[in-house]
N, C-alpha and C positions, 0 to 999 in steps of 0.2 A: 492606736489612740480607737475607742470602743465605737460601735457604731449607735447613733440616738437608740434610747431605749423602744421608740415605737415602730423601729426596723427591725427590731430581734425577731429571729424568726422562732415559734415553737417544733422542738425538735420531740420526738416517741423516743426515747433511750432503749425504751426494753419492752416487750410486749409479752405478755405470758397470759395463759389461761389454765383451767383446771375444768375435768368433768369427773364426777362421781364414776366409780368403777360400774356401780348397779344398772344395770341396762333392760328395759321392758319395751315390748311390745303393746303398739296403742292398744290393741284388743283387751289388755290385762287391765285396763284402765275403765272399761266400758261399765263397769257395775259403779265405781265409783266417781262416773263424773256423769252418771246417768243416760249413757247414751245407746240408743241400740245398735244391733248389728249392722242394718242400713246407714245410719248416719256414719259409725265406724268408717264403713266401706268407703262413703265419700272422702273421707278424709285420707284414706289412702290411697284412691284411685283417681279423684281429682287435685286432693289438695299435694300429695305426694308425700305424706309424712308414713313411716312405719318403726323406726324404735326411737326410744329418746333415754338420757339418765335422769332417774328419779330415783332418792334414796330419803325418805321421808324422817330415817334416825339417824341422820348426820345432818350434829349441831351446823347452825350458820357457819360460828368462826371457823369449825373444821374445813366449811366449804371455802372459804375467802383464801383463807390462809397460805395455800402451796401457790398459788397466783402471785400473791401480794408479795412473799416473800421471793420467788423467781423473780419479779420486776426491780425488787429492790437489791439484789444481788448485784445489778450491775451500778450501784452505785460506788463511785470512786471513794478511795480512802481520801478519809478527811471531807467526805460530800456531807452536806446538810440538807434532809427535808423538811421545807418549811412549811409546805401544806401537804395536807391527805383530804381527799374529796373523796364520797362511800356516794357512788352513783349508782339510784334505786329506783325503778319502773313502779312497784306499789309502794304507797306511801307509809303503809305499817308494815313492818317487816319482821319486828320484834317487842315485846311489851312497851308501853309509855314510858315507863322508868329507864330501859337501856337505851343507851345511845351508841348503837352501831361502830357511826363513826371513829368514837372515843374507845370503844372497845377492841376495835382492829387497830389503834395508834398503840394500843397499851400492848396488845397481843404482838407487835411486831418491835417491842423495845423502842418505840419514838416517844412513849409518854416521858417529860422532863427535859426533851432535848428542845425544847421550842418549836415544835411543830403542831399548828393548827389544822383541826381537822372537825369535820363538817360533812354534813350530808347536801344531797341534791337529787330531786326527783319527780320536778313539775312538768318535764320533758318525758315524761315516762320513757320507752324504749331507746327514747333519744338523749337521755340522761347522760349517758358514757360519753358522749362526743360532745354533748353540751359542756361537760365536766372540764373535757383538756380545753375547752378555749376558755374555761372561767380560770381554771389554775395558770394558765399561759398569760393570762392577762393579769393578775394577781402578782405573776413574778414579776411583768414587765412594769408592775408598778410600784412594788414595796418589797421586792423579794430579793433577800443580799445576794451580791455578786456570786455568782456561781452556784445558786441555789436551785434545787429540785424541788419536786412536787410528785405526789403519788396518786393517781387515779384507781380504785378498787371497785370494782362490780360486781354482782354477784347476788342471786337470792332465790328462793325455794316456793317451788307450787305447791305453799302446804295448803291450801283448801280446795274442793273442786271450783269454786267461783273463781278462785285466782288461776285453776290450772286450766280450765277450758274457755276460749275465747270464741262464742258462738258465728259457727259458720266462715271461722277465719284459721284457729290453730289450736293446737295441744302443747300447753308451756311446759319446760323442762327445765333442770338445774344444770347450773354452770357458774364458774366465775371466771373473771380478767384482771389483769392489773397494768397498767401503764406507768413507766418513771418517765415524768420529763423536765426538761430544761428548756434553756432558750441558747440558741445557738450551737447545742451539742451534736456529736455526730450521727445521730441517730436519724430515723425517716424526719423527712421535714414536712411539717403541716403548710400548705400552701394556701387555703381557704377553708370555710365552713358557711353552710349556708344552712338556714331553717326558716318553717312555715308553719307557722298555727292558725287552725281553723278552728275556731273557738264555737262555733255552731254546733259541734260535735264533742262539747265539753262531757258531757254529763253520758257517756259511753252506753251503758247499761240500760238508759233511759229512754235512747233514742227509738222514734217511730218507726213503722216499717218504710216509709217514705223516704226518711232520714238515713236508713241504712242504705235501703236503695241509691239514692244520691250518692252517699261516700262510697259506693263500692263503683257508680260509675265515675266518679273524680277521682279514685284513687291512683291509677296508673298517670294521669296526666300530670296530676300535683307533684309524684314523686319526680317524674321529667322536667318538671319546672324547675323543681329544688335543684336537681341534679344539673342542669344546665346553669344555671345560677352560678353554684359552685364551680364549674370548670371553667366560667369565663373568668371568674374572681380570681382564677389562679391562673389567668393568662395561657389557657390553653383551650382545644378542642376535643369532643368526645373522643375523634379519633388518636388524640394523645395519650390517651388514657388504656393501660394495657388492660386492664380486669375491674370488673366492678365487684366487689367486696361487701353483699348484703348482708341484712338479718334475713333468718330463716322462716317468715312469719309462714310461706305455704309456695307450693311453685305455682299455684293457679295465678296468684297476685302476682307474681315475679313474670310470669310470660304474658300477662297485660303489659306491664311496663316496659320489657325487652322490643312489645310491639309498638307501643308507643316512642321508645328511645331510638326506633328503626336502626336496630343494632342487633350483630349475630348472636343467637344464643348463649354461644361458648363464651363471649364475651360475658356474661354472668356467673360467678362462681354458685351452684347452687348443690354440690355434691355432699354437701352435709345436711340438708335438708331432713332426708330419710334416715340419717344415720343422729342426727341429736335433734332434732325438731327446733322451736323457738323457745331461747333461754332468755327470756326477758331483755336487758340489757348488753348482755354480754355476748351477745351474735356472731358481731361482726370481728370481734378481737377472737375468738373461738376458729371463726373462717380463716382470718388471720394465721394464726399461729399452725393451722394447718395445711397451707400453701404456703408458708414460712419451711416448716419442717418436709415438708415434702419436695421441697428446691423450686418452690414455684415461683416465689419472688425474684424478680433481676434488678439489680444494681442499678439507680439511676431510673428507673420504669415510674410509672405514676399509675397511682389507684385509688380508687372511690370506694369510702367508705359509706354506705346508705343504710338509717333505718326511718322506721316509721314507729311513733308512740299514740297509742289510743288517746284520745283528748282534742284535737287531732296535730301531731306535730309532723314534721316530715324532715327529714335532716341529711347533709350530706357533705363530707369532707374528703376535698384532695391532698393526697401525700404522695411525696418523691421518696421512693426507699432507696435506702444505703445501707450497702451490705456489712460496711464498718459497725453498724449498730447491733448487731447480732454476736459481735465477738465478745 
């Protein structure tokens, strides 16, 4: 007898990511972003940025396709994708008459198969984690038995305003995708916690005082959401093998590490200088890096953490199952 729908666990059957081949050093973007040498030096020395993937000539669908197809390849024969969610940070990623979620569905051959495609963006860089929860709830509520959902994320730093987050990060190109089902063989989603501080919604219009306040609260707010997610998963932070974070910058994470009172090596920051911040794709780029390096342990617990401008803090606890990699 099947367990009640509300008890069914969201599982991540396959996670894939994609990075464009073109790599640039942050100094090469100085003129484009209007950053002086001293400002770029701060990003390098204090924030830990070095290189990033950036290809303005690459069409958006070409960026999204490899990871989406890679995740979809894990769909079993006869499996059906009921939902496709395109999770993005910036609300405008294409001309107003282009629905990227629908375009991705068509590109993947899902058009005409009954797949419902839609976009999600209002949690900014946390939108990809939020989309997993939304897709899981849709599968629980009205998905067909044995149905799947596909989360697709990825966007481009198409303008200087989008690419440069003042005193925070330089954005880069990347994409990722997750194939999701209920009670599958993949990684188990044990909890997801978020908190939004709406007073910082107008990010580019914040006063100097508000920016200072946000910076002072940053580490403690992430820590609160992390502790909430870990508690809801029935675990303690000591039970978590590794924190898999977004790549905003090393300075912000050093602040958070201090707030959490954990060893620095418990937070995976190797990709910050390699790829910089890739909108809502960071945690999955980092996950696939760790997986491909053989650093994810079967049965171990991991914490996916991201922060979105606006300002939303999100943390998801997963338990890795190596069977989902086959």
